[in-house]
C-alpha positions as CSV (number, residue, x, y, z in Angstrom):
1,Q,-32.3,-58.0,84.2
2,V,-33.9,-57.2,80.9
3,R,-31.2,-56.4,78.3
4,L,-30.6,-56.0,74.6
5,V,-27.0,-56.1,73.4
6,E,-25.9,-55.4,69.8
7,S,-22.8,-56.8,68.2
8,G,-21.3,-57.2,64.7
9,G,-20.4,-53.6,64.0
10,G,-17.0,-52.6,62.6
11,L,-15.2,-51.0,59.8
12,V,-16.0,-52.0,56.3
13,Q,-15.3,-50.5,52.8
14,A,-18.1,-49.1,50.8
15,G,-19.9,-51.9,49.0
16,G,-19.2,-54.3,51.7
17,S,-21.4,-56.2,54.2
18,L,-21.9,-56.6,57.9
19,R,-24.3,-58.6,59.9
20,L,-25.5,-57.1,63.2
21,T,-27.0,-59.2,66.0
22,C,-29.3,-58.1,68.8
23,A,-29.2,-60.6,71.6
24,S,-31.7,-60.4,74.4
25,S,-31.4,-61.6,78.0
26,G,-33.8,-61.6,80.9
27,I,-36.8,-61.9,78.5
28,I,-38.8,-65.0,78.5
29,T,-39.8,-66.5,75.1
30,S,-43.5,-65.8,75.5
31,V,-42.7,-62.1,75.9
32,F,-40.0,-61.9,73.2
33,N,-41.8,-63.7,70.5
34,P,-44.8,-61.5,70.1
35,T,-42.8,-58.3,70.3
36,T,-41.8,-56.1,67.4
37,V,-38.1,-55.4,67.5
38,N,-36.6,-52.4,65.8
39,W,-33.2,-51.4,64.5
40,Y,-32.4,-47.7,64.8
41,R,-29.2,-45.8,63.9
42,Q,-27.8,-42.4,64.8
43,A,-25.0,-40.7,63.0
44,P,-23.0,-37.8,64.6
45,G,-25.1,-34.6,64.5
46,K,-28.2,-36.4,63.3
47,E,-31.4,-37.6,64.9
48,R,-31.9,-41.3,65.6
49,E,-33.8,-42.9,62.8
50,L,-35.7,-46.1,62.4
51,V,-33.9,-48.4,60.0
52,A,-36.0,-51.6,60.1
53,R,-38.4,-53.4,62.3
54,I,-39.8,-56.9,62.4
55,S,-43.1,-58.0,63.8
56,R,-44.0,-61.2,65.7
57,N,-44.8,-62.9,62.3
58,S,-41.5,-61.7,60.8
59,V,-43.2,-59.0,58.7
60,A,-40.5,-56.5,58.0
61,D,-40.5,-52.8,57.3
62,Y,-37.6,-50.7,56.1
63,A,-36.6,-47.1,55.8
64,D,-36.5,-46.1,52.1
65,S,-32.8,-45.5,52.4
66,V,-32.0,-49.1,53.1
67,K,-34.6,-51.0,51.1
68,D,-33.2,-53.7,48.9
69,R,-29.8,-53.5,50.8
70,F,-30.7,-54.4,54.4
71,T,-32.6,-57.5,55.6
72,I,-34.0,-57.9,59.1
73,S,-34.7,-61.3,60.5
74,R,-35.4,-62.9,63.9
75,D,-34.7,-66.2,65.6
76,N,-37.4,-66.5,68.2
77,A,-35.9,-69.7,69.6
78,R,-32.7,-67.9,70.4
79,K,-34.5,-64.6,71.1
80,R,-32.3,-62.7,68.7
81,V,-32.8,-60.3,65.8
82,Y,-30.4,-59.8,63.0
83,L,-29.7,-57.0,60.5
84,Q,-27.9,-58.1,57.4
85,M,-26.5,-55.0,55.7
86,N,-25.2,-55.3,52.1
87,K,-23.9,-52.7,49.7
88,L,-22.9,-50.4,52.5
89,K,-22.5,-46.8,51.8
90,P,-20.6,-44.1,53.7
91,E,-23.9,-42.6,54.7
92,D,-24.8,-45.8,56.5
93,A,-22.1,-45.1,59.1
94,A,-23.7,-44.7,62.5
95,V,-24.2,-46.3,65.9
96,Y,-26.9,-49.0,65.4
97,Y,-29.3,-49.8,68.2
98,C,-31.9,-52.4,68.7
99,N,-35.1,-51.6,70.6
100,G,-38.3,-53.2,71.8
101,Q,-41.1,-52.8,74.3
102,F,-40.7,-55.5,76.9
103,Y,-42.6,-55.8,80.2
104,S,-44.1,-52.3,79.5
105,R,-40.6,-50.8,79.2
106,D,-38.8,-49.2,76.3
107,I,-35.6,-51.3,76.2
108,W,-32.5,-50.1,74.2
109,G,-29.2,-51.7,73.7
110,P,-25.9,-49.8,74.1
111,G,-25.4,-49.7,70.3
112,T,-22.7,-51.0,68.0
113,Q,-20.6,-48.7,65.8
114,V,-20.7,-49.2,62.0
115,T,-18.0,-47.3,60.0
116,V,-18.0,-47.3,56.2
117,S,-14.9,-46.1,54.4
118,S,-15.2,-44.7,50.9
């Protein structure tokens, strides 16, 4: 079964850091490695928004709101993608999802909650 599972969320004070992990399963390396993987987030009452994405060559793009604070990276050998979040703000609080197109399907994880206290 093709799956993405996020972990690493939690409660953190403003200014703190968290590292999210997106772990894949059921995806062979030759499919995972060339695929762009995205991190999205959705706060209550708001639309889901793209936070960061990383290409097969580890070229990264970020939403303006997280530039210089968040870093996306990937470990192709472990078929994982990470999101290092520093200097967290209350407005970063949301459910964070990883996503990718694998085997012609749009695969989403169940999400991990990030809460930032002011």
